[in-house]
N, C-alpha and C positions, 0 to 999 in steps of 0.2 A: 552566361550563355555559351554554348559550344561554338567552335569555330566552323564557319560555313566555307564551302569551296569557293564562294564568291569573295572570300577574304584573301585568297591567293593573289589576286591582282593587286591588292593594297600592299601585301608583303613584297611582291616583286617590284612595285613602284618605290617601296621603301628602300629596297636594295639598290635600285638605280639612283635614288636620291643620295644614299651613302656614298656610292661610287662617284657621283658628281662632286660631292664635297671633299672626299679624300684623294681622288685621283682624276682631277679635271683634265689633265693632259697625259694620262697614262691609260690608254685604251685596254691594254692587256690586263692591267690590275682591276679596272673597272669590270671588265667581262668576267674575271675570276670571282669577284664579289657577287655579281648577279647570278652566276651559275651556282655558286655555293648556296644561295638562298634557294634556288630551285631544287637542289638536292635535299635541303632540310625539309622543304615542303612536301617532297615526295614521300617522306616517312613520318610526316606529322600525325600525331594523335588528335583527331578533330574533336574528341570529346572535351579537350582542354580549351579554356576560353583564350581568345586571341592575345591578350597581354601576357599570359603565361608562356605562350610559344614565342612572343617577341622577346621575353626575358632570356630565353635560350638562344634565339636565333641571331639577334643583333650583335651580341658579344662575340659570336662566331665570326663575324665580319670585321669588327673593330679591334678586338683584343690583340690579335696577331700583329696589328699595326701600331700598337701602343697607345691607342686613343681611349681616353677616360671619359671625356664629355664632348661628344661629337657636335652637339648643337649649342655649345656655350656661348657663341656670339649671338645666335638667335634668341637665347634666354636673356642675355644682358640687354639686347635692344628692346625686347618686350617689356622687361622690368623697368628700363629707363623711361620708355614711352608712357607706360601706365602711371609711374610716379609723377610725371609732368601733368597728367590729366586728373589726378586724384583731387586736388583742391576744388576744382569746378564740379566734379562729379559728386563730392561730398556735400557741396552746397545744394545740388539737385536733390540728393537724398533728404537732406534737412528740411527742404521746402515741400516735399511731397506729402500728400494727405495720408499716405501709409509708408512711412520710412522703411519698414521691414520689407515690404513688397518691392519698393524701389531699389533697395540694396540687393535683394535677392535677384531682381531682374538684371542689374549691372553684372552681378556675379555670373549669371547665366551667359551674358554676352562675352564675358572673359573666356569662356570655354572655346570660343572661336580660335583662340590663339593656340595652335596645335601643329607641331612639325611632323606629326605622324599620319596626317591624312593628305591626300593629294588635292582635295577640293579647296579652292581658294575662297576666303571670305574677307570682306572689308569690315573688320570688326569695329573700327572707329566710327564708320558710318552707322553700324548697327547699334551703337550706343544711343544715338538719337532716335533711331526707329524703335528702340525698346520701349520708349515712353508709351507707345501705342500697341505693344505686343499683348496678345492674349495667350495665357498659359496658366496651368495649375488650377483650373476651375474647381476641381474636386479635392486636390491635394492641399492647396494652399490654406484653406480654412482650418484644416486639421493641423497643419504645421503651426500656423499662428496660435491656435488654441493651446498647443503643447509648450509654446515658449512662455514660460512663467518664471517667477523668482525662484531660484535654486535648481531649475532644470538643468540636467547634465546634457550638454549638446557636444557631440563628436562630429567634426567635419573631416571627411576624407578628402584632402586636397588633390589637385591634378597637376596643372602646368605652371611654368614660370609666366610672368605677366598676369595670367588669371589670378595668381595668389595675391597680387596687389589689389585688384578689384575685390577680392574676398575680404580685405581688411575693412571695407565699408560695412559688409554684412556682420562681421565679428563685432564691430563697434556697436552696432544697432542691438544685436543679440545681448551683448553685455549690459548695455543701458537698460534693457528690459528685464535684467536680473538673471539671465542665464549664465551658467558657468561653462565656458567654451573651451574645448580642446581642439586643436587643429593638428592633423596628422599629414606629414609630408613623406615622400619617397626616401628610401635609404640612399639610393644613388640613381642617377639619371640613365635611362636607356635612350630616350628622345629628348624632349624639352621639359622633362619632369621637374616639378618643384622640389627642392631639398631644403635642408636646414639653412644652408647659405642663402637661398632665395628668401626664406622667411625672415631671416635677420636683415637682409637688404631692404625689404619692403615695409619693415616695421611690425610684422606680425608677432614676433617674439615679445614686443612690448605691450601687446594688447591682450594676449591670452597664452595659455600653456601650449607650447608646440612640442610634438613628439615625432620622432622618426618611426614610421610604420614598420621598418624592417624590409619593405618591399623593394626588390631589385627588378621589378617589373613595371610597365607603364600602366599599372592598374592594381587594385587592392586584391590580388590573388590570395585567397584565404591561406593556402599552404605556404605562402611566402611572407606572411605577416608575423611579427614577433609576438611573444606571449603578452607583453603589455598592451599592445594595440588590440589584440583579441579580447583581453579583459575589459578594455574601455569600451569596445563595441558591445559586449554583453551587458554592461551596466548603464549604458546611455539611455536617457529618456528620449533623446531625439538623435538619430543617426542620419547625417546628411552626406550623401555620396555625390561629389562633384565630378562631372566629366564622363566621357564616353568609355574610357578605359576602365574606370571603376564600375560603370554600369555593366560592361561586358564581363567583368570579373565577379560581380556579386549577384546579378540578376539570376533568379532561380536557385541560388545557393544560400541566401540569407533572407530572413523575414524582417518585416517592420523597418523598411529603409525608405527614406525620401531620396529620390534621384533627381538631380538637377543637371542638365546637360544640353548641348546642341547635338541633334541627331545628324552627324556629319557624313555618315555613309549609308548606303542604300540598305544594308542589312540591318543596321540598328534602327533606321527609320521605319522599316517594315515590321520589325519586332514591337515597336511602339505604336504602330499604325498612325504615323505622322508623316508629313512631307520632309524630304531630305533638307537639312538646314534649319528645321524648326526648333524653337525653344521648347524644352520639355521640363515639366516638374510634376512628378508622379510620386504616389506613395504605394509601395508594394507591401501588403501586410502578410 
């Protein structure tokens, strides 16, 4: 999807968040960072998806300061907390009448863990509420029918923490006979999951994990490497996790299952759901 002028507020809030993290006691530096974001937005090509712009804009703020992983502590905390919860959540999945739907639902809740949006969510409380959530009325039966022995499933991962919950989904898919590949970001812009996060949460022990080549907080097609594009082309099931991947692929790629939390007003409006809703849709 293209960038809306409504996205400007999120970019400016993102710049303020960067300023608070890197210059909590340096008002002059913080002001320069926020002003720089305003300058970048003034000349932005709004036909590009928001994650594509983010890949250009955020390094403009952080690279001059020598910052490689601005949200490293946020990612570490999210991964650690999810790893604590996983044994109990796995038991929930195993006891469910439909383990695949249960695992996918928990994976959806994991998309709440996002340093790139200003809206706050209690994702741990949402794990309990997810048991009663309604989503994917049309898409889920199609998804389940396509998960069969030998099916090639490519999951485009999103954030740290969330990737830990995704391990439950990968386990169920593998047990159903699917051959799963999980793609992570090449490097973090926000709290993006990378190969290091995949190793930490044990994803690399469950399935093939590849770096997508993306240096954006989304699967921007022009930023993906040749191997990922090849995998996308041959996948029987392409599952796109998260809002950034939705923004990057919606309207630009066919036959995609999108699983996300609609965390901003623009995305919620595009999907015709309430802000904060769980979404599982199939765009053919």
